[in-house]
C-alpha positions as YAML, in Angstrom:
chain: A
units: angstrom
residues:
- id: 1
  name: MET
  ca: [-158.61, 51.56, -70.00]
- id: 2
  name: LYS
  ca: [-155.45, 49.51, -69.39]
- id: 3
  name: ARG
  ca: [-157.46, 47.14, -67.15]
- id: 4
  name: LEU
  ca: [-160.12, 46.83, -69.81]
- id: 5
  name: ALA
  ca: [-157.47, 46.08, -72.44]
- id: 6
  name: LEU
  ca: [-156.13, 43.33, -70.23]
- id: 7
  name: LEU
  ca: [-159.57, 41.91, -69.55]
- id: 8
  name: LEU
  ca: [-160.79, 41.79, -73.13]
- id: 9
  name: PRO
  ca: [-158.63, 38.79, -74.21]
- id: 10
  name: LEU
  ca: [-159.75, 36.90, -71.08]
- id: 11
  name: LEU
  ca: [-163.41, 37.69, -71.74]
- id: 12
  name: ALA
  ca: [-163.05, 36.56, -75.36]
- id: 13
  name: LEU
  ca: [-161.38, 33.34, -74.22]
- id: 14
  name: ALA
  ca: [-164.18, 32.65, -71.73]
- id: 15
  name: ALA
  ca: [-166.84, 33.34, -74.34]
- id: 16
  name: GLY
  ca: [-165.08, 31.05, -76.78]
- id: 17
  name: ALA
  ca: [-164.92, 28.29, -74.17]
- id: 18
  name: VAL
  ca: [-168.66, 28.55, -73.51]
- id: 19
  name: TRP
  ca: [-169.38, 28.43, -77.25]
- id: 20
  name: LEU
  ca: [-167.23, 25.37, -77.66]
- id: 21
  name: VAL
  ca: [-169.00, 23.61, -74.80]
- id: 22
  name: VAL
  ca: [-172.39, 24.32, -76.33]
- id: 23
  name: ARG
  ca: [-171.35, 23.56, -79.91]
- id: 24
  name: GLY
  ca: [-169.17, 20.56, -79.10]
- id: 25
  name: GLY
  ca: [-171.50, 18.71, -76.78]
- id: 26
  name: GLY
  ca: [-172.25, 16.13, -79.47]
- id: 27
  name: ALA
  ca: [-168.58, 15.68, -80.24]
- id: 28
  name: ARG
  ca: [-167.97, 14.42, -76.69]
- id: 29
  name: ARG
  ca: [-170.64, 11.76, -77.03]
- id: 30
  name: ASP
  ca: [-169.42, 8.22, -76.51]
- id: 31
  name: PRO
  ca: [-168.07, 6.99, -79.88]
- id: 32
  name: VAL
  ca: [-170.34, 3.93, -79.86]
- id: 33
  name: GLU
  ca: [-173.43, 5.97, -79.04]
- id: 34
  name: ARG
  ca: [-172.54, 8.30, -81.88]
- id: 35
  name: LEU
  ca: [-172.04, 5.37, -84.25]
- id: 36
  name: VAL
  ca: [-175.45, 3.98, -83.40]
- id: 37
  name: ALA
  ca: [-177.15, 7.37, -83.65]
- id: 38
  name: GLU
  ca: [-175.73, 8.18, -87.07]
- id: 39
  name: MET
  ca: [-177.56, 5.44, -88.95]
- id: 40
  name: VAL
  ca: [-179.59, 6.73, -91.90]
- id: 41
  name: GLN
  ca: [-182.85, 5.16, -92.98]
- id: 42
  name: ILE
  ca: [-182.65, 4.36, -96.70]
- id: 43
  name: PRO
  ca: [-185.84, 5.52, -98.50]
- id: 44
  name: GLY
  ca: [-188.12, 2.72, -99.64]
- id: 45
  name: ARG
  ca: [-185.99, 0.01, -98.02]
- id: 46
  name: ASP
  ca: [-185.99, -1.78, -94.67]
- id: 47
  name: PHE
  ca: [-182.37, -1.08, -93.74]
- id: 48
  name: ARG
  ca: [-180.22, 1.78, -92.49]
- id: 49
  name: MET
  ca: [-176.70, 2.73, -93.51]
- id: 50
  name: GLY
  ca: [-174.00, 4.45, -91.51]
- id: 51
  name: LYS
  ca: [-173.75, 8.14, -92.30]
- id: 52
  name: TYR
  ca: [-169.97, 7.78, -92.27]
- id: 53
  name: GLU
  ca: [-167.37, 5.03, -92.59]
- id: 54
  name: VAL
  ca: [-166.58, 3.51, -89.19]
- id: 55
  name: THR
  ca: [-163.85, 5.66, -87.68]
- id: 56
  name: GLN
  ca: [-160.76, 4.63, -85.76]
- id: 57
  name: ALA
  ca: [-162.14, 6.14, -82.55]
- id: 58
  name: GLN
  ca: [-165.31, 4.03, -82.90]
- id: 59
  name: TRP
  ca: [-163.39, 0.84, -83.69]
- id: 60
  name: GLU
  ca: [-161.14, 1.41, -80.70]
- id: 61
  name: ALA
  ca: [-164.10, 2.13, -78.41]
- id: 62
  name: VAL
  ca: [-165.54, -1.31, -79.27]
- id: 63
  name: THR
  ca: [-162.39, -3.43, -79.53]
- id: 64
  name: GLY
  ca: [-159.84, -1.58, -77.42]
- id: 65
  name: GLU
  ca: [-157.32, -1.42, -80.25]
- id: 66
  name: ASN
  ca: [-156.60, 0.46, -83.48]
- id: 67
  name: PRO
  ca: [-155.03, -1.56, -86.30]
- id: 68
  name: SER
  ca: [-154.94, 1.35, -88.78]
- id: 69
  name: LYS
  ca: [-151.69, 2.29, -90.52]
- id: 70
  name: PHE
  ca: [-152.65, 5.97, -90.98]
- id: 71
  name: LYS
  ca: [-153.74, 7.10, -87.52]
- id: 72
  name: GLY
  ca: [-156.50, 9.63, -86.87]
- id: 73
  name: ALA
  ca: [-159.49, 9.38, -84.54]
- id: 74
  name: ASP
  ca: [-161.92, 10.71, -87.16]
- id: 75
  name: HIS
  ca: [-160.31, 8.87, -90.07]
- id: 76
  name: PRO
  ca: [-161.85, 5.63, -91.31]
- id: 77
  name: VAL
  ca: [-160.47, 2.52, -89.65]
- id: 78
  name: GLU
  ca: [-158.44, 0.44, -92.10]
- id: 79
  name: CYS
  ca: [-156.15, -2.58, -92.15]
- id: 80
  name: VAL
  ca: [-159.21, -4.61, -91.07]
- id: 81
  name: SER
  ca: [-160.20, -7.86, -92.74]
- id: 82
  name: TRP
  ca: [-163.75, -9.09, -93.32]
- id: 83
  name: ASP
  ca: [-163.16, -11.52, -90.44]
- id: 84
  name: ASP
  ca: [-162.11, -8.61, -88.22]
- id: 85
  name: CYS
  ca: [-165.31, -6.79, -89.11]
- id: 86
  name: GLN
  ca: [-167.38, -9.80, -88.04]
- id: 87
  name: ALA
  ca: [-165.65, -9.83, -84.66]
- id: 88
  name: PHE
  ca: [-166.27, -6.10, -84.33]
- id: 89
  name: LEU
  ca: [-169.98, -6.52, -85.17]
- id: 90
  name: GLU
  ca: [-170.36, -9.27, -82.59]
- id: 91
  name: LYS
  ca: [-168.98, -6.95, -79.89]
- id: 92
  name: LEU
  ca: [-170.96, -3.96, -81.15]
- id: 93
  name: ASN
  ca: [-174.29, -5.83, -81.13]
- id: 94
  name: ALA
  ca: [-173.62, -6.75, -77.47]
- id: 95
  name: HIS
  ca: [-172.97, -3.12, -76.52]
- id: 96
  name: PRO
  ca: [-175.71, -1.45, -74.40]
- id: 97
  name: ALA
  ca: [-176.06, 1.41, -76.91]
- id: 98
  name: ALA
  ca: [-176.63, -1.01, -79.76]
- id: 99
  name: ARG
  ca: [-179.04, -3.16, -77.81]
- id: 100
  name: ALA
  ca: [-181.04, -0.08, -76.77]
- id: 101
  name: SER
  ca: [-181.36, 1.00, -80.41]
- id: 102
  name: GLY
  ca: [-183.49, -2.00, -81.38]
- id: 103
  name: LEU
  ca: [-181.18, -2.59, -84.35]
- id: 104
  name: VAL
  ca: [-178.96, -5.44, -85.44]
- id: 105
  name: PHE
  ca: [-175.73, -4.21, -87.00]
- id: 106
  name: ARG
  ca: [-174.06, -5.97, -89.91]
- id: 107
  name: LEU
  ca: [-172.26, -5.33, -93.18]
- id: 108
  name: PRO
  ca: [-174.42, -4.32, -96.14]
- id: 109
  name: THR
  ca: [-174.82, -6.61, -99.11]
- id: 110
  name: GLU
  ca: [-173.28, -5.40, -102.36]
- id: 111
  name: GLU
  ca: [-176.77, -4.59, -103.70]
- id: 112
  name: GLU
  ca: [-177.72, -2.62, -100.58]
- id: 113
  name: TRP
  ca: [-174.43, -0.77, -100.71]
- id: 114
  name: GLU
  ca: [-174.80, 0.28, -104.37]
- id: 115
  name: PHE
  ca: [-178.46, 1.25, -103.92]
- id: 116
  name: ALA
  ca: [-177.58, 3.48, -100.95]
- id: 117
  name: CYS
  ca: [-174.57, 4.93, -102.78]
- id: 118
  name: ARG
  ca: [-176.49, 5.92, -105.91]
- id: 119
  name: ALA
  ca: [-179.28, 7.59, -103.89]
- id: 120
  name: GLY
  ca: [-181.56, 7.53, -106.91]
- id: 121
  name: ALA
  ca: [-178.91, 8.44, -109.49]
- id: 122
  name: THR
  ca: [-179.43, 7.23, -113.06]
- id: 123
  name: ASN
  ca: [-175.73, 7.44, -113.94]
- id: 124
  name: ASP
  ca: [-172.60, 5.64, -112.65]
- id: 125
  name: TYR
  ca: [-171.91, 7.75, -109.56]
- id: 126
  name: CYS
  ca: [-174.50, 9.29, -107.19]
- id: 127
  name: ARG
  ca: [-177.18, 11.92, -106.80]
- id: 128
  name: LEU
  ca: [-177.08, 15.00, -104.49]
- id: 129
  name: ALA
  ca: [-179.93, 16.42, -102.44]
- id: 130
  name: ASP
  ca: [-180.64, 19.09, -105.06]
- id: 131
  name: GLY
  ca: [-181.01, 16.47, -107.77]
- id: 132
  name: THR
  ca: [-177.62, 17.01, -109.32]
- id: 133
  name: GLU
  ca: [-176.03, 13.81, -110.58]
- id: 134
  name: ILE
  ca: [-172.31, 13.49, -109.94]
- id: 135
  name: THR
  ca: [-170.18, 12.70, -113.00]
- id: 136
  name: GLU
  ca: [-166.52, 11.82, -113.48]
- id: 137
  name: ALA
  ca: [-165.80, 15.54, -113.88]
- id: 138
  name: THR
  ca: [-167.49, 16.50, -110.59]
- id: 139
  name: LEU
  ca: [-166.53, 13.48, -108.50]
- id: 140
  name: GLY
  ca: [-164.34, 15.66, -106.29]
- id: 141
  name: ARG
  ca: [-167.47, 17.14, -104.70]
- id: 142
  name: VAL
  ca: [-168.24, 13.87, -102.94]
- id: 143
  name: ALA
  ca: [-165.08, 11.78, -103.03]
- id: 144
  name: TRP
  ca: [-161.40, 11.62, -102.19]
- id: 145
  name: PHE
  ca: [-159.66, 9.96, -105.13]
- id: 146
  name: ASP
  ca: [-156.26, 10.15, -106.85]
- id: 147
  name: GLU
  ca: [-156.75, 13.63, -108.29]
- id: 148
  name: ASN
  ca: [-157.54, 15.39, -105.00]
- id: 149
  name: SER
  ca: [-156.15, 13.30, -102.16]
- id: 150
  name: GLY
  ca: [-152.39, 13.72, -102.67]
- id: 151
  name: THR
  ca: [-151.84, 10.05, -103.38]
- id: 152
  name: ARG
  ca: [-149.11, 8.43, -105.42]
- id: 153
  name: PRO
  ca: [-149.48, 7.59, -109.12]
- id: 154
  name: ARG
  ca: [-151.78, 4.65, -109.82]
- id: 155
  name: TRP
  ca: [-149.00, 2.54, -111.31]
- id: 156
  name: LEU
  ca: [-147.03, 2.84, -108.07]
- id: 157
  name: ASN
  ca: [-150.08, 1.97, -105.93]
- id: 158
  name: SER
  ca: [-150.73, -1.07, -108.13]
- id: 159
  name: PHE
  ca: [-147.12, -2.18, -107.76]
- id: 160
  name: ILE
  ca: [-147.28, -1.81, -103.98]
- id: 161
  name: VAL
  ca: [-150.56, -3.75, -103.72]
- id: 162
  name: PHE
  ca: [-149.04, -6.54, -105.80]
- id: 163
  name: THR
  ca: [-145.90, -6.57, -103.69]
- id: 164
  name: GLU
  ca: [-147.77, -6.56, -100.38]
- id: 165
  name: ARG
  ca: [-149.79, -9.57, -101.51]
- id: 166
  name: LEU
  ca: [-146.67, -11.52, -102.31]
- id: 167
  name: VAL
  ca: [-144.44, -10.55, -99.40]
- id: 168
  name: GLU
  ca: [-145.84, -10.78, -95.87]
- id: 169
  name: TYR
  ca: [-143.15, -8.80, -94.15]
- id: 170
  name: VAL
  ca: [-143.77, -5.78, -96.41]
- id: 171
  name: HIS
  ca: [-146.45, -4.70, -93.94]
- id: 172
  name: GLU
  ca: [-143.58, -3.63, -91.66]
- id: 173
  name: VAL
  ca: [-142.20, -1.33, -94.35]
- id: 174
  name: ASP
  ca: [-143.33, 2.30, -94.38]
- id: 175
  name: TRP
  ca: [-145.02, 2.85, -97.76]
- id: 176
  name: SER
  ca: [-146.93, 5.83, -96.38]
- id: 177
  name: GLU
  ca: [-145.36, 8.77, -98.20]
- id: 178
  name: ASN
  ca: [-148.24, 11.02, -99.33]
- id: 179
  name: VAL
  ca: [-150.67, 8.10, -99.37]
- id: 180
  name: THR
  ca: [-153.54, 8.37, -96.93]
- id: 181
  name: HIS
  ca: [-157.29, 8.58, -96.60]
- id: 182
  name: LYS
  ca: [-159.00, 11.66, -95.15]
- id: 183
  name: PRO
  ca: [-161.19, 12.30, -92.09]
- id: 184
  name: VAL
  ca: [-164.77, 11.14, -92.67]
- id: 185
  name: GLY
  ca: [-167.49, 13.62, -93.62]
- id: 186
  name: ARG
  ca: [-165.33, 16.29, -95.26]
- id: 187
  name: LYS
  ca: [-167.00, 15.96, -98.67]
- id: 188
  name: GLU
  ca: [-170.62, 16.58, -99.66]
- id: 189
  name: PRO
  ca: [-173.09, 13.78, -98.83]
- id: 190
  name: ASN
  ca: [-175.27, 12.11, -101.41]
- id: 191
  name: ALA
  ca: [-179.01, 12.79, -101.59]
- id: 192
  name: TRP
  ca: [-179.68, 10.49, -98.62]
- id: 193
  name: GLY
  ca: [-177.07, 12.07, -96.37]
- id: 194
  name: LEU
  ca: [-174.29, 9.48, -96.71]
- id: 195
  name: HIS
  ca: [-170.70, 10.69, -96.85]
- id: 196
  name: ASP
  ca: [-167.66, 9.11, -98.54]
- id: 197
  name: MET
  ca: [-169.55, 6.32, -100.26]
- id: 198
  name: LEU
  ca: [-167.16, 6.83, -103.13]
- id: 199
  name: GLY
  ca: [-163.41, 7.07, -102.57]
- id: 200
  name: ASN
  ca: [-161.52, 7.43, -99.29]
- id: 201
  name: VAL
  ca: [-161.40, 3.69, -98.43]
- id: 202
  name: TRP
  ca: [-162.87, 0.58, -100.01]
- id: 203
  name: GLU
  ca: [-165.73, -0.84, -97.95]
- id: 204
  name: TRP
  ca: [-166.35, -4.47, -97.08]
- id: 205
  name: THR
  ca: [-169.78, -5.98, -97.86]
- id: 206
  name: GLU
  ca: [-171.47, -9.17, -96.74]
- id: 207
  name: THR
  ca: [-171.68, -10.48, -100.31]
- id: 208
  name: ALA
  ca: [-169.67, -13.60, -101.14]
- id: 209
  name: ASP
  ca: [-167.87, -14.10, -104.43]
- id: 210
  name: GLY
  ca: [-166.92, -17.75, -104.23]
- id: 211
  name: GLU
  ca: [-164.54, -18.01, -101.29]
- id: 212
  name: TYR
  ca: [-163.94, -14.25, -101.34]
- id: 213
  name: ARG
  ca: [-165.90, -11.24, -100.13]
- id: 214
  name: VAL
  ca: [-166.81, -8.15, -102.17]
- id: 215
  name: ILE
  ca: [-165.52, -4.65, -101.43]
- id: 216
  name: CYS
  ca: [-167.10, -1.54, -103.00]
- id: 217
  name: GLY
  ca: [-166.58, 2.13, -103.60]
- id: 218
  name: GLY
  ca: [-162.92, 2.65, -104.48]
- id: 219
  name: CYS
  ca: [-160.35, 4.50, -102.38]
- id: 220
  name: SER
  ca: [-158.29, 7.67, -102.28]
- id: 221
  name: GLY
  ca: [-155.70, 6.08, -104.58]
- id: 222
  name: ASN
  ca: [-158.14, 5.14, -107.34]
- id: 223
  name: SER
  ca: [-159.04, 7.06, -110.48]
- id: 224
  name: ALA
  ca: [-162.44, 8.59, -111.10]
- id: 225
  name: GLU
  ca: [-163.09, 5.74, -113.53]
- id: 226
  name: ASN
  ca: [-162.64, 3.25, -110.69]
- id: 227
  name: GLY
  ca: [-164.69, 5.38, -108.30]
- id: 228
  name: LYS
  ca: [-168.09, 4.49, -109.75]
- id: 229
  name: SER
  ca: [-170.94, 3.19, -107.60]
- id: 230
  name: SER
  ca: [-170.55, -0.16, -109.34]
- id: 231
  name: ALA
  ca: [-166.82, -0.39, -108.58]
- id: 232
  name: ARG
  ca: [-166.15, -3.71, -106.86]
- id: 233
  name: PHE
  ca: [-163.32, -6.07, -106.07]
- id: 234
  name: SER
  ca: [-163.11, -9.39, -104.24]
- id: 235
  name: LEU
  ca: [-160.69, -10.23, -101.46]
- id: 236
  name: SER
  ca: [-160.05, -13.12, -99.10]
- id: 237
  name: PRO
  ca: [-162.04, -12.57, -95.89]
- id: 238
  name: SER
  ca: [-158.78, -12.78, -93.92]
- id: 239
  name: PHE
  ca: [-157.02, -10.20, -96.08]
- id: 240
  name: TRP
  ca: [-156.36, -6.70, -94.72]
- id: 241
  name: TYR
  ca: [-154.81, -3.66, -96.36]
- id: 242
  name: ASN
  ca: [-154.71, 0.07, -95.59]
- id: 243
  name: PRO
  ca: [-157.18, 1.25, -98.32]
- id: 244
  name: VAL
  ca: [-159.92, -1.06, -96.97]
- id: 245
  name: GLY
  ca: [-162.42, -0.19, -94.23]
- id: 246
  name: PHE
  ca: [-166.17, -0.57, -93.85]
- id: 247
  name: ARG
  ca: [-169.53, 1.04, -93.08]
- id: 248
  name: LEU
  ca: [-172.36, -0.28, -90.96]
- id: 249
  name: CYS
  ca: [-175.73, -1.47, -92.14]
- id: 250
  name: ALA
  ca: [-178.58, -2.15, -89.69]
- id: 251
  name: THR
  ca: [-182.05, -3.67, -89.62]
- id: 252
  name: PRO
  ca: [-184.57, -3.84, -86.81]
- id: 253
  name: SER
  ca: [-183.96, -6.73, -84.46]
- id: 254
  name: PRO
  ca: [-186.58, -9.51, -84.23]
- id: 255
  name: ALA
  ca: [-187.54, -8.16, -80.77]
- id: 256
  name: ALA
  ca: [-188.12, -4.72, -82.28]
- id: 257
  name: PHE
  ca: [-190.31, -6.24, -85.00]
- id: 258
  name: ALA
  ca: [-192.37, -8.02, -82.36]
- id: 259
  name: SER
  ca: [-192.84, -4.87, -80.30]
- id: 260
  name: HIS
  ca: [-194.26, -3.04, -83.33]
- id: 261
  name: ALA
  ca: [-196.36, -5.88, -84.68]
- id: 262
  name: THR
  ca: [-200.16, -5.74, -84.65]
- id: 263
  name: PRO
  ca: [-202.09, -8.09, -82.38]
- id: 264
  name: ALA
  ca: [-203.08, -10.13, -85.47]
- id: 265
  name: GLU
  ca: [-199.42, -10.43, -86.53]
- id: 266
  name: ASN
  ca: [-198.40, -11.47, -83.02]
- id: 267
  name: ALA
  ca: [-201.19, -14.05, -82.93]
- id: 268
  name: GLU
  ca: [-200.11, -15.46, -86.28]
- id: 269
  name: SER
  ca: [-196.51, -15.64, -85.07]
- id: 270
  name: HIS
  ca: [-197.53, -17.46, -81.88]
- id: 271
  name: ALA
  ca: [-199.69, -19.88, -83.89]
- id: 272
  name: LYS
  ca: [-196.72, -20.71, -86.16]
- id: 273
  name: SER
  ca: [-194.57, -21.29, -83.07]
- id: 274
  name: ALA
  ca: [-197.18, -23.59, -81.59]
- id: 275
  name: ASP
  ca: [-197.44, -25.54, -84.84]
- id: 276
  name: GLY
  ca: [-193.70, -25.92, -84.92]
- id: 277
  name: ALA
  ca: [-193.66, -27.18, -81.34]
- id: 278
  name: GLU
  ca: [-196.10, -29.93, -82.23]
...
């Protein structure tokens, strides 16, 4: 009996290890492969959206660095400008996993982002898979915002944002007390399977607003009022700040379109090319 008592913890440990290997096989997948695989087809549209915000592990796998202030492999990457995102996308689209997917990765437009966020909702937030429409009172089901993320008061966040814009060296100061985003995917997804579209970090879009670029979705420091699907702000494309990250959008590459085209469509395409050559 004594031998059995000694063996039982070892047997339990071995069984647990086997279970973790079986269950965690996907977790050990290359971060870029996982990023490419987790694109969600948006119903009725010709684009896909990332299931999650791009994480720090995925950014680092593509670029070799992690610029984020609040570190965490499964947290959204932040402190990235729109320009930084373009450099990331160029490298990602050259990656073998991305090339094999037949997709071209980019930032979503503001319209694409809001459409994907709402997931068929008729109100200001989003719809869940069971048809429930999220409201200001139930926003905590899908979003990290100022009431559930442990962030500082809004007036203090506003002051810090203002200060950081005016004083360059403030980025070296630790403003981090109790202010952080959360790991991706910890809240319920919307009806189309997208997590953290509202709250957590603002997300860059491709849409221009004059010389600026539009960000959407709010962040963990915003109120529920500012966490609506229509929430937007415009920033310089070179500007970076810790509540701002991004999510991928993807469309089939021209080569993928050609491979799925009908013979008639291919013939028409070749005819247009020949006409152009003349």
